[in-house]
Every structure is written in C-alpha cells, then in structure tokens.
C-alpha positions in Angstrom: 23.9 -60.3 32.3 21.3 -62.9 31.4 20.4 -63.4 35.1 20.2 -59.6 35.5 17.8 -59.2 32.5 15.7 -62.1 33.8 15.4 -60.5 37.2 14.3 -57.2 35.6 11.7 -59.0 33.5 10.4 -60.8 36.5 9.9 -57.4 38.1 7.7 -56.5 35.1 10.1 -53.8 33.8 9.3 -52.6 30.3 11.6 -53.8 27.5 12.5 -50.1 26.6 13.7 -49.5 30.2 15.7 -52.7 30.2 17.3 -51.7 26.9 18.2 -48.3 28.4 19.9 -49.9 31.4 21.8 -52.3 29.2 23.1 -49.5 26.9 24.6 -47.7 30.0 26.2 -51.0 31.1 27.5 -51.7 27.6 29.0 -48.2 27.4 30.7 -48.6 30.8 32.2 -52.0 29.9 33.5 -50.7 26.5 35.1 -47.8 28.4 36.7 -50.2 30.8 38.1 -52.2 27.8 39.6 -49.0 26.3 41.2 -48.1 29.6 42.8 -51.6 29.9 40.7 -52.7 33.0 39.5 -55.8 31.1 40.8 -57.7 28.1 37.6 -57.6 26.2 34.1 -56.2 27.0 31.5 -59.0 26.9 28.8 -59.0 24.2 25.4 -57.9 25.6 22.3 -59.2 23.9 19.9 -56.3 23.6 16.1 -57.0 24.0 14.1 -56.4 20.9 12.0 -53.3 21.3 9.1 -52.6 18.9 9.4 -49.0 17.7 5.8 -48.0 17.5 4.4 -44.5 17.2 2.5 -43.3 20.2 0.1 -41.5 18.0 -0.8 -41.1 14.3 -1.7 -38.5 11.7 -5.3 -37.3 12.2 -7.7 -36.8 9.3 -9.2 -33.5 8.2 -12.5 -34.6 9.6 -10.9 -35.2 13.0 -9.1 -31.9 12.9 -12.4 -30.1 12.2 -14.0 -32.1 15.0 -11.3 -30.8 17.4 -12.0 -27.2 16.3 -15.7 -27.7 17.1 -14.8 -28.8 20.6 -12.5 -25.9 21.5 -15.3 -24.0 23.1 -16.1 -26.9 25.4 -12.5 -26.8 26.8 -11.7 -23.0 26.5 -15.1 -21.2 26.6 -13.6 -17.8 27.6 -10.9 -17.6 24.9 -12.1 -20.0 22.2 -10.9 -18.0 19.2 -7.3 -17.9 20.6 -7.1 -21.7 20.8 -8.9 -22.2 17.5 -6.1 -20.0 16.0 -3.4 -22.2 17.6 -5.0 -25.4 16.3 -5.2 -24.0 12.8 -1.6 -22.8 13.0 -0.4 -26.2 14.1 -2.4 -27.9 11.3 -1.0 -25.6 8.6 2.6 -25.2 9.8 3.8 -28.5 11.2 5.4 -26.7 14.1 6.2 -28.4 17.3 4.1 -27.0 20.2 7.1 -25.4 21.7 8.0 -23.6 18.4 4.4 -22.4 18.0 4.3 -21.0 21.5 7.7 -19.2 20.9 6.9 -17.9 17.4 7.1 -14.1 17.3 6.3 -11.6 14.6 9.6 -9.8 14.8 11.9 -10.7 17.7 13.4 -13.7 19.6 15.0 -17.0 18.7 12.0 -18.1 16.6 10.3 -15.4 14.5 8.6 -14.5 11.2 10.8 -13.1 8.5 8.8 -11.1 5.8 11.9 -9.4 4.3 12.4 -11.9 1.5 10.4 -12.8 -1.6 8.5 -15.5 0.4 7.5 -15.5 4.1 9.9 -17.6 6.2 10.8 -18.5 9.8 14.1 -17.1 11.1 15.5 -19.4 13.7 18.5 -18.8 15.9 20.7 -21.7 17.0 19.1 -21.7 20.5 15.6 -21.8 18.9 15.7 -25.3 17.5 16.7 -28.9 18.3 19.7 -29.0 15.9 21.3 -25.9 17.3 21.7 -24.6 13.8 20.7 -21.0 12.8 18.7 -20.9 9.6 16.0 -19.3 7.5 13.2 -21.9 7.1 10.6 -21.5 4.3 6.9 -21.7 5.1 4.3 -23.7 3.2 2.2 -21.3 1.0 -1.0 -22.1 2.9 0.5 -21.3 6.3 2.1 -18.1 4.9 -1.2 -17.0 3.3 -3.1 -17.6 6.6 -0.5 -15.6 8.6 -0.7 -12.7 6.2 -4.4 -12.4 6.8 -3.5 -10.9 10.2 -3.8 -7.1 10.0 -0.4 -5.4 10.0 -1.3 -3.4 13.1 -1.7 -6.8 15.0 1.7 -8.2 13.8 3.6 -7.7 17.0 4.6 -9.9 19.9 3.8 -13.6 19.9 1.9 -15.0 16.9 -0.2 -17.2 19.2 -1.0 -15.0 22.2 -1.9 -17.7 24.7 -2.3 -15.7 27.8 -3.9 -16.3 31.2 -2.4 -13.2 32.8 0.9 -14.4 31.3 2.1 -16.2 28.2 1.6 -19.9 29.0 4.3 -22.5 28.5 4.6 -25.1 25.8 3.8 -27.8 28.3 0.6 -26.0 29.4 -0.4 -25.4 25.8 0.2 -29.0 24.9 -2.1 -30.2 27.8 -4.9 -27.9 26.5 -4.6 -29.3 23.0 -4.7 -32.8 24.4 -7.8 -32.0 26.4 -9.4 -30.7 23.1 -8.5 -34.0 21.4 -10.0 -36.0 24.2 -13.2 -33.9 24.2 -13.5 -34.5 20.4 -13.0 -38.2 20.9 -10.1 -38.4 18.4 -8.4 -41.7 19.5 -5.0 -42.1 17.9 -4.0 -45.3 19.7 -6.7 -47.9 20.2 -4.4 -50.0 22.3 -3.7 -47.3 24.9 -6.8 -45.2 24.3 -4.6 -42.1 23.7 -6.4 -39.2 22.1 -5.0 -36.6 19.7 -2.3 -34.2 20.8 -0.4 -31.3 19.3 2.2 -33.7 17.9 -0.5 -35.6 16.0 -1.3 -32.4 14.2 2.4 -32.2 13.2 2.2 -35.8 12.0 -0.8 -34.8 9.8 1.2 -32.0 8.3 4.1 -34.4 7.4 1.7 -36.9 5.9 -0.1 -34.3 3.7 3.1 -32.7 2.4 5.0 -36.0 1.9 2.7 -36.4 -1.1 3.8 -33.1 -2.6 7.5 -32.6 -2.0 10.7 -34.7 -1.7 11.8 -35.9 1.7 14.7 -33.5 2.0 12.4 -30.5 1.3 9.8 -31.8 3.8 12.5 -32.2 6.5 
C-alpha cells in the first residue's frame, strides 16, 4: 500500500483523490475480513487532507458590488437576477432550492397559512429526505411579502430564457456576476464569489443572533 501511494504521488495525484482511492480499498479489505477471505485486514495509513473551504462569506459591501454588476452580465433581465441575488442573501437557500422555490406548489414552496411565513419542504425537496415546515428569517419573509398578491404564483424566482433555467445554469450566472464584481473569495485559487458564498454570508450573519441548532 505504501508503494501504491508513492506511485500515485509521483503521478502528481491530489491528496484528496488518493484518500478516496484508499477509502474504497480499505472498505473492500474490511469486507473480505468479515467474509473470512483474510484473517485480518491490514491497517491503511490515510494521507492528511487539509479541509479548507473553497470560498468564504462575502461582506455587505461585496454583495452590493455584485448587485451593481448584474446589468453588465444580464442586461436584458437585470431586475430578475437582482431579485435572485437579494433572495439568496436574505434566505440562505442553496441555489437549487431557490430555483425550485414556488409560491404554492411543488416539493419546495412558500407556506403562508401559519402565524409566520415558512417554507414547506417535501422529502424529495431537500438533502436529508425529511419533510418539514422550515421557518423563514423575518427579513426574508418581509421582503417576500412585498410581492403583490396577484404576482404570488409559480416560481418565486422566475429565471426564464424561454424556459425556467436549471440550478446549474443559474449558479453559473451568479458566478459570472461575482467575477465581474471582482469579489475574490480565495486568493490562492483566484476563485470569485458564487451563490454558495451568499449562503455562507447568511450563516455568518445569523450565527451571531441564534443558537446553532436554530440556524441549522
């Protein structure tokens, strides 16, 4: 195993990729031990991988700079994308959740039936597979309710170019806006702000106000 790892390193393979290969091998060897094909699975030394964020929370000034540059990336539907950026900043939603968010239908939608506005999430609508009613932050709820009642139908963020665009496509547009605004979130790689960095900013702001379980 040491020779195998040395060979991979000689081929300039990333430590994260080597670790993934070793996890698969370790799982196979442990299975072989349980099945009686070997007396004892050998110990495999895992390479140390530095767990570093690919981005960072952006500041209010950087968010406002991104808003100013939307028209340079989406000149024909600027208001639509300014609305998305504002929604991501206030809500902390993942880009896929924001694209799917509907006023009254679907696996991820607005629920105005209770005392406070919330998101109603079917099991297929989120990572955990758990159906739940998730409260909104007051500022996001207030911003949503500024939408006239007659316009509260279909997707909350109507990102259309003849059709509703996908989360991947929307994420690319947000990243282009971050690049145009010059918001660098990783000096080492030169990576610029993405939709997920807006989510990180939401988490950082609200971590000062609520307990971790509430924020989660």
